[in-house]
N, C-alpha and C positions, 0 to 999 in steps of 0.2 A: 627512235621508237617503235614497239613493235605494233602488229595489226590482231592482237589477240581472235579477237568476237571474228574475226575473218573465216575461219577453216583454211584596284582596279573599278570601273566603271563601266558595265555594257556599253560596248561602244557599237560597231555598223555591222555587218556580215555581208559580203559581198554578194549580190545575189543576181548579176546581169544574167538574163535568159534566153538561151537557146529555142528556137521553134520545136517547140514540146508535142510527144508521140502522144495524142491522148492514149491510146489501147495502152501505154507503158505507164501511164501515171495512173490510171483508171483507179478509184478504189470505194470501199462498202459507201453506202449510204450514213452520215454523220450521226453519232449518236448522239442522245438527248443529253443535256448539259448536267453534267453529275453537283452533287452538292458544293464543290470545292468550287466549283465556277458559280455558286450564287453568294456565296461569301463567308461560307463556314470554314472553322478554321482546321487545320488538315488533323485528321487522325491517324496518318500512319505517315512511314517514312518516305515511302511512295509518293502520296498527295504532297507532302513538302517539296519533296525533289522537284513537281510538276510546278508548284506554285511558286518554285525560283526561277523558272524557265523565263527566258528574254532575249532569246535569241530569233529571228525571224527565220520562218519555213522556207525553202527554197521548194519550189513543183517543179521538178527537175527528174530530166529519165534516171539520173544517176541514182538520186535519191529513193525512188520508185526500187530501180533493181536491187539497192541495198536492204529495202523496207522487206523487198519478196524474197530475197537469201535470209533474214533471219527469221521472218515467217516459218521460212519453212521447218525450222530446225525448233521448236516449242518448246523443249525440254531442255534444250542449251539453253535459253534463256530463262528457264523455271529455276535452273541450277545455277547461272550466273548470278540471280536475284539473290538466292540461296547463300551464296558467296561472300555478296555484297552488304548484306543486314548487318554483319558484326564491324562496319568499317564506314558507312555511306551517310549515319547520323553526324559521326565526327567530320568529316568531311566536307557536309551542308553546313554546319556550323562556323566553318572557316571562309570558306565559301559566302557565309552570311555577311561573315564580320567584315570582309574586302570589298563587299558590295558589287561581286562577281558574279555572271551568267551559272544559273542553276544547271546548264547542260553540260560544264566542265567538271561534274560527280560522276557522268557517265563513259569518262575516259577512261579511269581503271577498267569498264567492261572490255574496252575494243583493244587495251595495252597488257592486261595480264588475266582478263575472265575475274576478275578481283581476286586474285590470291596473293597475298604479300611476297609466298615464296618462291614466285614462278620467275624461272630465269629463261632468256633467250639464248642461242647460238653466239650471237654476237657478245655476248655476259653482260647484257642489261637485265637489271632484276630491279623486283618490290612492285606494288603494284603500280606505278606509273612509268615504269622501266625506262631508269635513269641509266646508261651505260658510265663506266665507273669516271670517264674523265668529267662529264656533266654534272656527275655528283657530285665530285670531290668540289667543281666549280661555285656549287649550291651550297657549300658546307657538312655534304653527306659524309662520313668518315668512315673508315673499314678498319678492322683488325681482326687479330685470332680472337676476340671475344663479341665483336660487336659490327653488324653490317648495316652503315643510316641507311641504304637503300630499300630495304625489309622493314625500317621503323615506319610503322603507319603515319604517326605523329610527322616526324624530322624528316619524309618523304613527301609527305602534302603539302606542309611548308615549302619544301624546298621546289614541288610541283608549279605550285601558283607561283611564286618568287619569278621563276623560268617565266610561265604564261604570262605574268602582267609585262615584264622585261619587255619578251616578244611583241606582245600587243603593242606597245607603245614604239617600237620599234617599226612595226610595221602599219602605221600611221590608224591603229587605233581599229584595226580591220580584223574580227573573228576569226573569217574565214584563211588570212593569210598566216593568221599567229596557231591556227590549228596546224596547218599544212607544214610550218617551220620547227612547230612542237616533232613532226612527225619526221619528217626528212632531213630536218636542218637547216641552222639559217643559211648557210652559205648555198646548201643545191637552191632555196628556195630565191635566192636574190641573183642568181645565175638565170633561173628559168625568168623572172621578172625583167633581167635585164635581155636578153636575149628575145623577149615580145617587142621591148622596146625599141629596138635596131631594128626590128621587122614594123614598125608601125601598128602594133598586134594590142589589143586590151591587157591589161594586168593584175585583172580578177584573178581569183583561185580557177574559175572555170574555166577560162582562156589559157591558162598557163600547161605548158609541156613538163608534167612531174612524173615521177616513179608510180608503175601503175598500184602499189601500196599505196602511196600518198593519194592519187587522184579516190582510191576508194574510204580513204579515212573520214573526210569532210563527210561526204556522203553517207558515210555508216552513223557520224554522231547524230545526222540529221533525221535520222530512219528512226534511230533508238529514240529521239525526241518525240516524232509522231507516236510511236507506238504506247510510250510510257504515258504520253497526254490523252491518247484514247484507246487505253487496254480493249472494250468493248466492243470500239469497232472492227480491232483485227483479229474479234476473238483469244484474246492473250490473257488468262485469270494472273491480276498480282497477287505477289505473296500479301499477309496480313502487313508485315512490316511493322510490330507493337514486340516481339520476342526479344528486342534488343535494346538497352535502356540507353540514357544518352552516357557518354565516357569524358572523362577526366583527368589529364595530365595532373601527376604528383609528383613533388621534387623530395628526393630521398638524400641528399646531402653529402652522399656516401655510398661506398660499394654494398651491395646488400645481397644475400642470396633470397633468391628467387622463391624457393619452398618457405623461409619466414615470411617472406609477404602475400604469399598465399595463402597461409594459415594468419595473417594479422585482419586480412582484408575478406576472411571467409569468401574464400573463392576457389574454385578447384584450378591444381596447375595446367591443366590444358587451357581451359579459360586465359587463365594467364600468359602463356605462353601466346593464346591465339591474338591476345590483343600486342603483345611484344614481340613479334616476331624478329625484331632485329637482334635481341639477343642470343647470341649459340650456346654458351656455355649454363652454369647454372648460379650466377652471380651478375652482377652489373657490370663487373671487367673493372679493372684498376683505374682507368681512364675514364670511366664514365662510359656515357650522360648518367649522370645518378638520378631520374626521373622512368616513371613508368605511368601508361596510358590504365585505368583502371575502371570499373563502374564507377558513375558518380554517386551513385547510393551508397558506395562504399570508402567513398572516399574521405570523409570526416573523419567515421569510424579507424579506417586504416592512422590517418595522421595523426591520431590520438591514440591509440596504442602504441604506434611507434615511437611517438614521440619520450615513451616511458622504456624504450630498449635501448641501454648505453652503446653508444657506436662500436665499443669493443664485441660485445653480443651479437652486429649484425649481420660479422662474416665468423666462421668458428676457424680459431686458429690453433695449430695443434705444434706441440716442441718438436722435434727428432733432435736426436743428437746423432751425428754424424760420423758412421763404423768405417773401418776399411771396405771399400766394395762398392759403396756408395754412388749409385750416382742421380741427377737429376732426373734421369726418363726413371729407373728405376725405382724413386720418391714419386713420381709423377704419376707410374701404373700404381702401384702401392697404394696410395693415398685418395686415388680420383680424383687428380688435380691436373697440373698440366705443368710443362717445363718453364712457357715464359710466365706465367703467375706465380711458382716460387723465387725466379730469377727478381719480379718486379716488387715482390711484399718482402723479399730479404737483401735488395739491393747491390744483387750480384753482377759483376761486369762481364764474366767469364763462366764456363761450364763447371770450372775447376771445386772441389768441394776440398774444405779442410776438416781433416779427423778431428774429432772432438768438438768441431764448434757447433753449436747450434742454430736449426732452422726453424722459423714461420711455416708452416704449411698449411694454407687456406684448403680446406674441404667440405663438402657440401654438408648441410643443415639438417638431421634429419625433423622431419614436422612432428615429430610425437617429442623429441628434445623443446622442442619450440613447446611444445603445450604442455608439458612437466615443468618447464622454467616459468613460463606464464603464470602458473597454479599457484609456484611459490611464490610469488609476489608480492608484496604485499598487500592487502582488501583495498587500500585505496585508491593503486591504480588500477586503470584500466586493463582488460584481460580478457584474451579471445575467449568465444564461445566454445566449450568443448562440440 
């Protein structure tokens, strides 16, 4: 797992201390209690985040060092907040549902800067920076049309499943869990085994770990401190009110994303922002056939989708094969791709039979969707113009 921001029941976080350097750990005086501390319900996603914090803080020089590094770049913190806002509410939904520490919602800040499209040199991808093998192990598929590691909903489920399993494997110690998530379980087990052989403690702070991993847990705890007490550190949190809750909606079949955007009355840019796992203009022949939508649009979309026949959810054109036609030529002509033509027509090879008829999936113009919706019987729900 990457360390991007560097340039289950809540269990223990092992925090055995070494002698502290008072100068290194000095911080400004405590800020007055916030309304949230007095019991007022959270009014922003950031207040909701801190309300879910449950890990104890470590007054450790490495945490102070990471905090100082983060505070040297306030613009980067601000930018990362902006990148997180479309997704962090959904991630908190999943964390709350599992009763896991809210601090886990900070991990994508460290892993990817909260950018679903992030790709590391080691081929780790997505918000949670899964490498291909680990992604496959936790059900994240990858093909011509879809990358599960960049799917916000699927990768979040996989990451929390993975963290839950590590947490159980490492005696419910969250510091060791996070270290294993970053360095890999084999590396952490080796470090623990080596310390045991030497009669040394096996808490996170005592282990001989890779440099990146040694910074990983302190960085998370430093972020926790900053988000808990932004005034104390001179950091302004975003309002966190511009992005509403999200909802997963089942489609049951392949569907053109342009038609989805029209029926849900959201822009294509927003639809792709929420569903970056889909590489093409539709959800792919093998799925997954579900999308993240703003919750306020989900019911309207589902009602309108029910009025669209399956045959109209993807536009299929008939093409009579002529001499000289190839799959590559047809794909270029129809703005499609070879694999999709083959799967749609159940072709086992690239050879085409002259005079045969192929069905070619092509992008669904939003204007066409609008006209078709307008021409439906008035009793059916129609997209607004």
